[in-house]
N, C-alpha and C positions, 0 to 999 in steps of 0.2 A: 756367690753363686749367681747373683743377678748379672754381674759383669760377664760371666761365662755364657749366659743365655741371651745376652743382648743381641738383637738383630734376628732373632728367630721368632716364629709365630706359635710354636708349640704343636703345629699340625704338619705332618709329613708332606712335603712337596708343595705346601701352600705358598711359600715365598721362595721361588727358585733363585739361586745365586746368593742367598743370604749365608754369611759365614756362620759356622757352628761355634767357633771360638775366634775372637779377634786376632788377626795376624797369622793365623794358621791357614796355609793354602788349601782351598776347598778341593783342588784337583788331587792332592795327595790323599784326602779322605776318599774320594771317588776311586782312585787306584786301589787303595787298601780294601774297600768294600767289594770291588769287582774281583780282585784276586781271591779274597776270602770266599766269595760266592762260587767262583769257578772251582777252587780247590775242594770245598766242602760238597758242592753239587756233584762233582765227578765221583768222589768217594761214596757219597750216598747212593748214587745210581749204580755204581759197581756192587755195593753191598746188597741193595735191594734186588738187583738182578740175580745175583748169586743165591740169595735167599729164596727168591721166587722159583729159580731153577730147582733148588733142593725140594721145595714144596711140591712142584709139579712132578718131579721124579718120584716123590713119595706117593703121590696119588695115582699117577698114570703109568709108572714103570715099576710096579711092585716086584716083578720078577728080577729086574736088574738090582733093585735095592736089597732083595733077599739073598743075592748071591753070597755064598760064604767065602771069606777070604782066608781065615785061619780060625779053626775051632768054632766058637760061638760068635766070632766077629764077622759081620757082613758089611756090604758096601754102604748100606744106609747108616750104620753106626759110624763108619769112617767119615762119611760126608757130614754127619751131624757134628762130630768132633772137629772136623775141618771148619765148620761155621764159627766155632769159638776161636780157632787159630786165625782165620781171616779177619775176624773182628779186631783182634789185637794187632795184626799186621797192618790193616788199614789205619788204625789209630796211630801206629808208629810212623807210617808214611805221611799222615797229615802233620804230625809234629815235626818231622824232618823238613817237609815243604814249608811249614809255617816259620820255622827257624831261619830258613834261607830267603823266603820271599815275602813274608808278612811282618815278621818281627822288626826288621830294619826300618820299614816305613812307620810302623807303630811307635818305635823308639824315637824316630825323627819327629813325629807329630807330638809325642809326649814332651820331648825336650822343647819344642817350639811353644807349646801351650804353657809349659812351666816358666819360660822366659817372659811371656806376655802376661800370664795370669799371676805371676809372683809366687807360684807354688813350687 
């Protein structure tokens, strides 16, 4: 484990340019982190925006939310159920994007660290 941490200070950003693992390109870590941040950030913003819209509609558009669609089912109930559906949809989208854009880089880094670290 000491070999793995060699060249790091233990503080984030304290030693710029220091490799996290010997022999593994730091640029690939940066690409992986940036892609992860963009993917997760976009999906979090989408989800929170949709959730905020639902809450705001619940508070300020009570007449719209109370519109009956069929029997006892109203627009508010349908949008509430849609919250669950969109949660699973966004999770599925993240997994699909991660498989295509994040996993290949992570596998490459893992393989490179295994060769260098002997794991």
